[in-house]
C-alpha positions in Angstrom: 108.7 6.4 130.0 112.2 8.1 130.0 112.5 11.4 127.9 109.2 10.6 126.2 110.4 7.2 125.1 109.0 3.8 126.1 111.4 1.5 128.1 111.5 -2.2 128.2 109.9 -2.2 131.6 106.6 -1.2 129.8 106.4 -4.0 127.2 105.4 -7.6 127.3 107.4 -9.7 124.7 106.7 -13.3 125.5 105.8 -14.9 122.1 106.1 -11.6 120.3 108.3 -10.9 117.3 110.6 -8.1 118.2 112.6 -6.2 115.5 115.7 -4.7 117.2 118.3 -2.4 115.7 121.7 -2.7 117.4 125.1 -1.2 116.6 127.8 -3.8 116.5 129.9 -2.2 113.9 133.5 -3.2 114.7 136.9 -3.3 112.9 137.2 -6.4 110.8 140.3 -8.4 109.8 139.2 -9.2 106.2 142.0 -11.8 105.8 140.8 -14.0 108.7 137.1 -12.9 108.7 137.3 -12.1 112.4 136.5 -9.0 114.4 139.3 -7.0 115.9 137.3 -5.8 118.7 134.0 -7.0 120.4 133.4 -4.0 122.7 130.1 -2.8 121.1 128.9 -6.4 120.8 129.3 -6.9 124.6 127.5 -3.6 125.3 124.3 -4.8 123.6 124.2 -8.3 125.1 122.2 -7.4 128.2 119.2 -6.2 126.1 119.4 -9.1 123.8 119.5 -11.5 126.7 116.7 -9.9 128.5 114.3 -10.0 125.5 115.4 -13.5 124.6 114.9 -14.8 128.2 111.5 -13.2 128.3 110.4 -15.3 125.3 110.8 -12.7 122.4 111.2 -14.0 118.9 114.1 -11.6 118.4 115.3 -10.3 115.1 118.5 -8.3 115.1 119.4 -5.7 112.5 122.9 -4.1 112.3 125.3 -2.5 109.9 129.1 -3.2 109.4 131.4 -0.7 107.7 131.0 2.7 106.3 129.6 3.2 102.9 131.7 6.3 102.5 134.6 3.8 102.1 132.8 0.8 100.4 135.8 -1.5 101.0 134.9 -1.5 104.6 131.5 -3.2 103.9 131.4 -6.7 105.4 128.9 -9.4 106.3 127.5 -9.6 109.9 128.1 -13.4 110.0 131.2 -13.1 112.3 129.1 -11.0 114.7 126.6 -13.8 115.1 129.2 -16.2 116.2 130.6 -13.8 118.8 127.0 -13.1 120.0 126.4 -16.8 120.3 129.5 -17.2 122.5 128.7 -14.3 124.7 125.1 -15.3 125.2 125.7 -19.0 125.5 123.1 -19.8 123.0 122.7 -19.9 119.3 122.3 -16.7 117.4 121.1 -17.7 113.9 122.3 -15.9 110.8 121.0 -15.5 107.3 122.9 -13.9 104.3 119.8 -11.8 103.7 118.3 -8.6 105.0 114.6 -8.5 103.9 114.3 -11.1 101.1 112.5 -14.4 101.0 115.2 -16.2 103.1 115.1 -13.6 105.9 111.2 -13.4 105.9 110.7 -17.3 106.1 113.4 -17.5 108.9 111.7 -14.8 110.9 108.3 -16.5 110.5 109.8 -19.8 111.7 111.3 -18.3 114.9 110.2 -19.8 118.3 110.0 -17.8 121.5 113.5 -17.1 122.9 115.2 -17.7 119.6 117.5 -15.0 118.1 118.2 -14.2 114.4 120.8 -11.8 113.1 120.2 -10.4 109.6 123.0 -9.5 107.2 124.5 -6.1 107.0 121.6 -3.7 106.5 123.9 -1.4 104.4 123.8 -3.9 101.7 120.6 -2.2 101.0 121.1 1.1 99.1 118.4 2.9 101.2 120.4 2.2 104.4 123.5 3.9 103.1 124.6 7.2 104.4 125.0 8.5 100.8 121.4 7.8 100.3 120.5 9.5 103.5 122.5 12.7 102.7 121.4 13.0 99.1 117.6 12.1 99.3 116.9 13.4 102.8 113.8 11.3 103.3 111.3 12.2 105.9 110.5 9.6 108.6 107.1 9.0 106.9 108.9 8.3 103.7 111.3 5.9 105.4 108.3 3.9 106.5 107.6 3.2 102.8 111.2 2.0 102.0 111.7 -1.7 101.0 113.3 -2.9 104.3 110.5 -1.4 106.4 107.7 -2.5 104.1 109.0 -6.1 104.1 109.9 -6.5 107.8 107.5 -4.4 109.7 104.4 -6.6 109.0 106.3 -9.5 110.7 106.9 -7.5 113.9 104.9 -6.8 117.0 107.4 -4.3 118.5 110.4 -2.3 117.4 113.3 -1.8 119.9 116.3 0.4 119.2 119.4 -0.2 121.2 121.8 1.6 118.8 122.6 4.8 120.5 125.9 4.8 118.6 124.0 5.3 115.4 121.3 7.6 116.8 122.6 10.5 114.8 121.9 8.7 111.5 118.6 9.1 109.8 118.0 5.7 108.0 115.1 3.4 107.6 116.1 0.7 110.1 116.8 3.4 112.6 113.9 5.9 112.1 111.4 4.2 109.8 110.0 1.3 111.8 108.8 3.7 114.6 106.3 5.2 112.2 104.4 1.8 112.0 105.3 -0.2 115.0 105.0 0.5 118.8 108.5 1.2 119.8 110.9 1.2 122.8 114.5 1.9 123.6 116.8 -0.9 124.8 118.9 -0.9 128.1 122.0 0.3 126.4 120.2 3.2 124.6 118.5 4.2 127.9 121.7 4.0 129.9 123.7 6.2 127.5 120.9 8.7 127.2 120.5 9.1 131.0 124.3 9.2 131.8 125.0 11.9 129.1 122.0 13.9 130.0 122.9 14.1 133.7 126.5 14.8 133.0 125.9 17.6 130.5 123.4 19.2 132.9 126.2 20.5 135.1 129.7 19.2 134.2 132.4 19.8 136.9 134.9 22.5 135.9 137.3 22.8 134.1 135.6 20.9 131.4 138.0 19.7 128.6 137.2 18.3 125.2 139.9 16.3 123.3 139.1 16.0 119.7 141.1 14.0 117.1 140.7 11.5 114.3 139.4 12.3 110.9 135.6 12.7 111.3 135.8 16.4 110.8 132.2 17.5 110.3 131.0 16.1 113.5 133.9 17.5 115.4 133.4 21.1 114.1 129.6 20.9 114.7 130.2 20.0 118.3 133.0 22.6 118.9 130.8 25.5 117.7 128.0 24.3 120.0 129.9 23.6 123.3 132.1 26.7 122.9 129.2 28.9 122.1 127.2 27.5 125.1 130.2 28.0 127.4 130.3 24.2 128.1 133.9 23.7 127.1 136.8 25.4 129.0 139.4 23.9 126.7 139.4 22.1 123.4 142.6 20.0 122.8 143.0 19.3 119.1 144.7 16.3 117.4 144.7 14.4 114.2 143.2 16.0 111.1 141.2 18.4 113.3 144.5 20.0 114.6 145.9 20.2 111.1 143.0 22.1 109.8 143.3 24.6 112.6 147.0 25.0 112.1 146.7 25.6 108.4 143.8 28.1 109.1 146.3 30.0 111.3 148.7 30.2 108.5 151.1 27.6 109.8 153.2 25.5 107.4 152.8 21.9 108.4 153.8 20.0 105.3 152.5 19.5 101.8 151.4 16.0 102.6 149.1 17.2 105.4 147.6 19.9 103.3 147.0 17.6 100.3 145.3 15.0 102.4 142.8 17.6 103.7 142.1 18.8 100.2 141.7 15.4 98.7 139.3 14.4 101.6 137.1 17.3 100.7 137.8 18.9 104.0 139.1 22.3 102.7 135.8 23.9 103.4 136.6 23.7 107.1 139.5 26.1 106.8 137.1 29.1 106.9 135.1 27.5 109.8 138.3 27.0 111.7 139.3 30.6 111.2 135.9 31.8 112.6 136.2 29.5 115.7 139.8 30.7 116.3 138.6 34.4 116.1 135.8 33.8 118.6 137.3 31.2 120.9 141.0 31.2 120.3 141.8 31.4 124.0 140.1 28.1 124.5 141.5 26.1 121.5 144.8 24.4 122.3 146.8 23.3 119.3 149.9 21.2 118.9 153.3 23.0 119.3 155.0 20.2 117.5 154.1 17.4 115.1 155.6 14.0 114.1 156.0 12.2 110.8 157.7 9.0 109.6 160.7 9.0 107.4 162.4 5.8 106.2 160.8 3.9 109.1 162.0 6.4 111.7 159.8 8.7 113.8 160.8 12.4 113.5 159.4 15.4 115.2 159.7 19.2 114.8 158.1 22.3 116.2 155.5 24.2 114.4 157.2 26.5 112.0 160.2 24.1 111.6 158.3 21.3 109.7 159.8 20.2 106.3 157.6 21.2 103.5 157.4 17.8 102.0 156.1 15.8 104.9 152.6 14.7 106.1 152.1 14.5 109.9 151.0 11.3 111.4 150.9 12.2 115.1 151.2 15.1 117.5 154.7 15.6 118.9 156.0 14.6 122.3 156.0 18.1 123.7 152.3 18.6 122.6 151.4 15.2 124.1 152.9 16.2 127.5 151.0 19.6 127.3 147.8 17.7 126.7 148.5 15.5 129.6 148.8 18.5 131.9 145.4 19.9 130.7 143.7 16.5 131.2 145.1 16.0 134.7 144.1 19.5 135.8 140.5 19.1 134.5 137.4 17.9 136.4 135.5 16.6 133.4 137.0 15.3 130.1 135.3 14.2 126.9 137.3 12.4 124.3 136.4 11.6 120.7 139.3 10.5 118.3 142.9 9.6 118.5 145.8 12.0 118.1 147.4 10.2 115.2 147.7 6.8 113.5 147.7 5.0 116.8 147.3 1.5 115.3 151.1 1.6 114.5 153.7 1.7 117.2 155.8 4.3 115.4 152.9 6.8 115.3 151.1 6.0 118.6 152.9 8.2 121.1 150.5 11.1 121.1 147.4 8.9 121.6 149.2 6.7 124.2 150.2 9.8 126.3 146.6 11.2 126.2 145.2 7.8 127.3 147.8 7.4 130.0 146.6 10.8 131.4 142.9 9.7 131.1 143.8 6.6 133.1 145.3 8.5 136.1 143.4 11.7 136.2 140.8 12.4 138.9 138.4 13.9 136.4 135.2 12.3 135.3 136.2 10.9 131.8 133.9 10.1 128.9 135.3 8.3 125.9 133.2 7.9 122.8 133.5 6.4 119.3 135.0 3.3 117.7 138.6 4.4 117.3 138.5 5.8 120.9 137.1 2.7 122.3 139.8 0.7 120.5 142.4 2.8 121.9 141.0 2.4 125.4 141.2 -1.3 125.0 144.7 -1.3 123.5 146.2 0.7 126.3 144.4 -1.2 129.0 142.3 1.8 130.3 138.9 0.2 130.1 138.5 0.0 133.9 140.0 3.5 134.4 137.5 5.5 132.2 134.5 6.8 134.1 132.1 6.2 131.1 132.7 4.6 127.7 130.0 5.7 125.3 129.6 3.3 122.3 128.8 6.3 120.0 131.3 8.7 118.5 129.1 10.7 116.1 126.0 10.3 118.3 128.0 11.5 121.4 129.1 14.6 119.5 125.7 15.4 118.1 124.1 14.8 121.6 126.6 17.3 123.1 125.5 19.9 120.6 122.0 19.9 122.2 120.5 18.8 118.8 117.7 16.3 119.1 118.9 13.1 117.5 116.9 11.7 114.6 116.4 8.4 116.3 115.3 9.9 119.5 112.6 11.8 117.7 111.5 8.7 115.9 111.4 6.7 119.1 109.2 9.3 120.7 106.7 8.9 117.8 106.9 5.1 118.0 106.3 5.3 121.8 102.9 6.9 121.2 101.7 3.9 119.1 99.7 1.5 121.3 101.3 -1.9 122.0 100.0 -4.9 120.2 
């Protein structure tokens, strides 16, 4: 076992039905029905191949899209096609999660065959809103529909979804209450690498935080700053805007309104507390950029027009952040500096990733948008470690025990069938 969790080296899967939770959540082009990235899919292929080659009847469960923005929901059918290509063998797909079609198809699987079920978040009990509002215990999750329907068909549960390990949902934490469980190779690798790295990071240790996932960013900041693990925190995206407003800076009505409409106003007070305690370690933008009539414009903090909403850090800030990154020995990155998907607003993110590519520091990049940026700027081979998880990486760095880790430890104590 590793960290109290059973590994694949300890299980015999030939002829056994293995229920396996993976994280292959990727950006989707809804017009063409294709995936914009397959990085996370590639990462879980080794575990899938190993189990299939060893004769497992393999049932894959995954989600696609955030239920916070329902329009992002999508079927996992395109993922089955990509997996088939990467594995060189058919990965069957059914437009069902735990209904009659799914159950009958699982029962008909032969050793070595692979089945991908449809998006588990089509089930209300798998949605984050359900998780946050009802706060089910792991024992209660074992009684949810998806677990009650699928668990009797399985001999073993495997979780290879480290990227979703901070979530507490039935397909992630419920099966371990009933079935003997183990972690997959990707989950094991990410857990080991991050544990070893955080035990003694080389200094200076810099955290680069951007994007719009505010709650996770603030949770992690309070922890790593309080523990003295971070020497510097470079802020971009909405994270930076919240800090700037908390300092009393005027950064444009559009930026302020976005934060309020996104229900992030509560973080103004948290930002003030962090600035009071650790202001010397928080590095904020000295200029911001916005788009006006199709043209990129920049201004220093204090000189920004009241009507605008920022879309990126400014070039002066980007160069400042490059300097910090290149002078660091360890760098953790989660989130872009702005709307990097568009050329006119990508400068800040591109500059940061250029520095990540040529620094001598040990660099860790985590999260879907960060991985997409790494691919876009051709830095995949230059990053020391790419973690499939964003939220999971952040929660892990807080020192908090991840819900799925706790569940896997429980399932690892259940005797193998």
